[in-house]
N, C-alpha and C positions, 0 to 999 in steps of 0.2 A: 504494500500500500504506500502511496506517495506520502512522504512526511513533509510537514510545513508547506509553504507555498513558494517553490523555487521561481526564479525569474523567467520571463518569456525567453524562448530559445533553448531552454534546458532540454537535453535529450532524455526521453523517457522510454522505458521498455514495457511492453504489454505483458501482463501476467496471465491473461486468458484471451481467447479470440473475441474481438470486438469488431463487428462489421467486416471490413476487408482486411483488417489487421490480424495476423495470426499470433498465437502465443510466442513470445520472445522477439517479436518485431520491434524496431526502434522508430519512434516518432519524435516530433518536436513540439514542446509545450508552447501554446499560443497565449493562453490566459485562463484564469479561473472564471467561471460564469458569473460569480459575484464575490463579495468579500466575505470570507468565513472567519468567524471569531474563534471557533473551536473546530478541530478536525473531526470529520465524520466520514465514514466509508462511502456515503451516498453523495458527497460533494461532487459537483460537476466541473469539468475542465474542457477547454477546447484544445485539441491536439491535431497538428498537421501530420497527415500520413498519406503517402501516395498521391500528393498533389491536391488532396482534399482536407478540409477541416472537419473533424468528427468530434462529437460530444462523448466523453467517457467519464466514468466515476473514479473517484480517488482510489477505490479498491481495485480498479482495473490496471493501474500503472504504478511503476516505481521509477525513481530517478536512475538512469542508466549510468553504469560505472565506466569510466574511461580506462582503456587498457593501453599500455605502452608496448608496442611491438618492436621498438628499435633496440 
């Protein structure tokens, strides 16, 4: 589950299939749908994936970890 409210452009990984995004896919956080004072698994976010912006729940995504392959 996504923790806190990371800034727009943050890479996120899908924890389950959501519309066209399969589990493990990477998208880009656009923005939260509203200001959330406390975290709830049902909070909604806009995420860019495959050239489209889709609405997902906080419980559907997690911040993607960067890996250094160098």
